[in-house]
N, C-alpha and C positions, 0 to 999 in steps of 0.2 A: 468548671471543665476546662481542660487545657485546649489551646489553639490546635486545630487540626493541621498536621504538617502536610499530609498528602491525601488527596481524594482520588480514588481510582474508579474510572467509569467503564462499565462493561455493557455494551449493547447486545441484547440477546434476542435471537429469532430462531425458534425451532432447533435448538441444539441440546435437547435433553440428554442425548447420548453421551455428551462430553462435559456438560456444565459443572457436574460435581467436582471434577478434577480442577477446573479453573477456580471455582469458589474456594475450595480447600487450599489452593495455592495462595489465595488472598489471605485466608485466615491464618496461615502459617508465617506471614510476614513478621519479621523481628522488629521493624520500626514501630514505635508506639505512636499513639495519637493519629490514627488513620481512619478514614471512612471509605466505605465501598458502596458506590451507587450502581445498582443493577437495574438496567432499563429494559423492561419486557416490551419489545417492539411488536406487540400483537401476536405473540406466539400461539400456534394452534396445537402444539404438543404439550408435554408435561413440564416444559421449562419454567413457566410461571409458578406452578405449584412447588417445584423444587426450590426456587429462589425464596419463596415465602417460608418454606420449611427451615431453611438456614437462617433467615432473618429473625425467626422466633427465638433463636438461642444465641444470637450474636448481635449485640447492639450497634456494632460498627456497620452492619449491613442495612442499607435502605433500598427497598424495592419500589420502583415506579412502573405501574402498568399503564400502557397507552395503546392507542390504535396504531396499526402498522404505518410507519412514516419513513422507514429507511434508516440505514446506519448513520448517515450524517445528521439527520433530525434528532436521533437518540443521543449522539455525542454532544451536539450543541445544547440540547436540553440539560444533559448532565453537567456541562460546564457552568451553565446558569444556576443550577441547583447546588453545586458543590460549595463547600466552605473552606477547603484546604488552601494552604499557602501555595502548594504546587498541585498540578494535575497530572495523572497518568491514565493511559487507556490500556485495556487488555481485551482480547477476544475470548469468547466463551468456549472455544475448542482448543485453547492453548494452555500452557502452564509455565511456571517460572520458579527460580530458586527462592528460598525463604528470605534471603537477605537482599533481594533485588532492590526494593524501595529504600532500604536502609543505606545501601551503597549509592543509589541515585541521590537521595537527600543529602548525604554527607558530601558528595561531590558538588552539588548545587550550593550548599552552604559554604564550602571551602572556596569556591570560585566566584560566588555571587552571580552565577550564570542564569540567564532567562530560560535556556533550554540545555538539557544534558542528553547526549546520544550514547547508546551502548551497542555492543554487538549482539548477535543472536545465533540460535541453532535452528536450522531448517530441517524438520523431521517429516519424512515421507511415510505415511501410514502403511501403504501397500507393500513397501520393501523393507521398512524398518531402518533405512539408511538415514544418517544424520550428517548435515553439511554445516560446517562452521562459517559464519559470516562476520568479518571484522573490518574495521575502518582505520588501519594504522596511519593512513595519510592525514588523519585529523590531528594527530600529534597530542602531546601532553599539555601544551600551552592553551590558555584561554584566548579565544578569538574575540576581538572587540571591534564594533563598528564595521568599517569597510572590509575588515578581515573576514567577518562572517559571510559576506557576499562572495569574496574571493575563494574561500575554502568550502564552506558548507553549501551555499546556494549553487555555486558552480559545479561541485561534485554531485549534488542532487540532480541538477538539470542534465548533466552528462550521464547519469544513471549509475555512478560509482558509489553513491550514498543513497540507500533506499529511502523511500518516502513513508514507510510504515509508521503509523501513528503510535504504536505500542512499544517501540524500543526507545522512547524518549520521555523525558520529564519536563513539564512546562510550568513556568511561573503563571499562576492563574490571572493575576492582575494584568499581565501583558496581553493575554488572550482577550480579556474583556475590554481593556482600554484601547487596544489597537483593532478591535473587532475582527479578530482572526477566527474564522469559522470554517467548518467543513461544508462544501457546496451541496445543498439539499436536493438540487435538481439532478444530481449525478448518482447513479446506482452502482458505478464501478470506477475504480481509480480515483476515488475522492481524496485519498491520502496524498496523491501527487499534487493536486491543486492546494490542499491544506499546507503541505510542506513549502511550496513556493511562497504562499502568503506569509508563512511563519518566518522563513529565512530572509525575506525582504524587510521584516519588521524587527527582528531580534537585535539587541544591542550587545549581548554577551552570550557566547556558546562554548560548551566544554564537552570533551569526550571522556567516557568512562570505559576503560580498557578491560572489558570482560564480556561474557556471553551468558547472562542469567535468564534470558527469555527463550522459550521453546515454541516455535511456530509450526503447528501441525498442518501438513498438506494432505488433504484427503478428497475423495470424489465429491463430497458435499460442500467443499470450500467455495466461497463466492468467486475466488479467482480461478477455479477449475471448471466452471460451468460454461456451456455454449452460450454465446451472446450474439444475437443477430446484429447489434449495433456497435460491435467492438471497434470497427474502423472509424465511425463517427466520433466515438469517445476518444480514440487515439488522436484524431485531428484536433479535437478540443484541447487535449493535453499539449500537443505541439504548439498551438497558438498561445497557450498560457506560458509555456516556456520561452518562446520567442519574445513575448511581451515583457518578460522579466529581465531580459538581458541588459537593456539600456538603464533602467532604474537601478539594477543591481551592479552596474559598472563592470560587467563581465563580457562585453562584446569582444569578438576576436578569439584568439587562442584555439581556433578550429572548433569552437563549441557549436557553431551553426551546423557544421558537418555532422557532429555527434548527434545533434537533435534530429537532423534530417535522416541520418542512417537509422535511428530508432523508429521513425515513422515508416520508413520503407520496410523494416522488419515486422512492424505491426500490421502492415498491409499483407505481407506474406502469411502472418498468423491468421488474419481474417479469412484469407482464401483457403488455407489449410483447414480451418474450422468448417468451411462450407463443404468440403469433401469428406468430412468425418461422418461416421455412421449415424450419429444422433442429430445431424443437421437436417432440418425440414426442407421441403421443396424439391422440384425436379431439376433437370439440367438446365432447362430454359430459364427457370427462375434464378438459378445461380448465376447464369450468364448476365441476367439483368442486374444483379447485384454488382458484378464486376464492371458493368458499363457505368454504374453510378460512381464507382471508385474512379474510373478513368475520367469522368466529367467533373470530379471534385476539384475545386479551385486550389485548396491546400495541397492535395496530392500532386497536381500538375506543377505547381510552383516549386515544390520541394524536389520533385523528380528532375525538373529542368535545371534547378540550381546545382544539384549533385552532378549532373552531366557536364555543366559548365565548369565545375571544379575538378573535372576528371576523376570523379568518385564513382564507384560501381553501385548503382541502386539495386542490383539483383536481377536475375533472369525472369522470375515471375512478374515482378513489377514492370519490367521492360516490356513484357508481352502484353500486359494490361494497357500500358501507355500507348502501345502500337495498335490497340484495338483487336488483338488476337486472343479473344476471350476463351475460345475452345482449347487453344494450345496452353493457355495459362492454367485452365482447370486440369488438363491432362498432366502438365508439369507438377501441379500441386498434388495430384493423385499419386504420381510416382514418388514424390518427396514424402508424402504421408506413409506410403507403403514401406519405404526404406526406413523411416523412423520406427515403424512397428517392428520390423525385422531386427533392428538394432536393440530395441527395448526387450524383445524376446530373447535375443542372444545374451544380453546382460543378466536377464532373469535366470536363464539356464546356468550361466557361469556362477552366479551367486549360490545356486543350489549345489 
């Protein structure tokens, strides 16, 4: 049997509606010598049955059924179980071009890269709109050593290079030897921590200038759900990013302001989520959540830093810092209403 070139890991939890498209995208891959590890993370719908159905007729598919442990647990298990020279990840509600992994592998072989990054297409299910995402600033050259930190890590931390796990190809030996894992204690934004760990450890990185991956945005997406702890998670991400600056050799360049601005925007997103229709709790409970934000050490230090740098932290965050919680909720409500009106107008125009 030939050496497996690429192992693709798909973590699955209750995505029976979409999973056939994802599995068939894998089956259509033109690269020979691949294996597909489908990790059933305790699904309660028909996802597990569908995966077993495909595995019966395709020897490249291996299904692992396990108790629910989260996305990170499934991906880490998949990396340990995989046998390929390279690792790829995909989500069960997405799809990709038939030659994606062929192009990935060819680029990795050509450049001897530890990681290869490509562009993507962001597809919104409710509107049918597709947005192209590319990273031309990564260039055609291979980045080596400190260049990886200066280009890939810096842009990732600033938010100009997405942390998505599935638009990248990874050398499996690097993930195992450097113990680069996805944080199992996090249920959201795991990819951000994984990407920071990755780009701190990678010796060679290359860009594949194409968009073979189709990322489906829909109401059931993990990233589209209401999360009561979204602000706490954002603070964790902020601390991870700040901690990577010195070892990555990328202090300065205004990057601290970029990171701080991101946290302030996440704070606004958390408040907007609290005034949305599906957010639980009455007004007093929401005010208590805003008080916790105002008392958070990370929030206070970042807000004060931005003020000291003459940067605008935003109206809603300023009201929270000043203890004007009712006004902050009212401002968030007005902002949410304006956003709904804008979305409605766009929908009417499209029709």
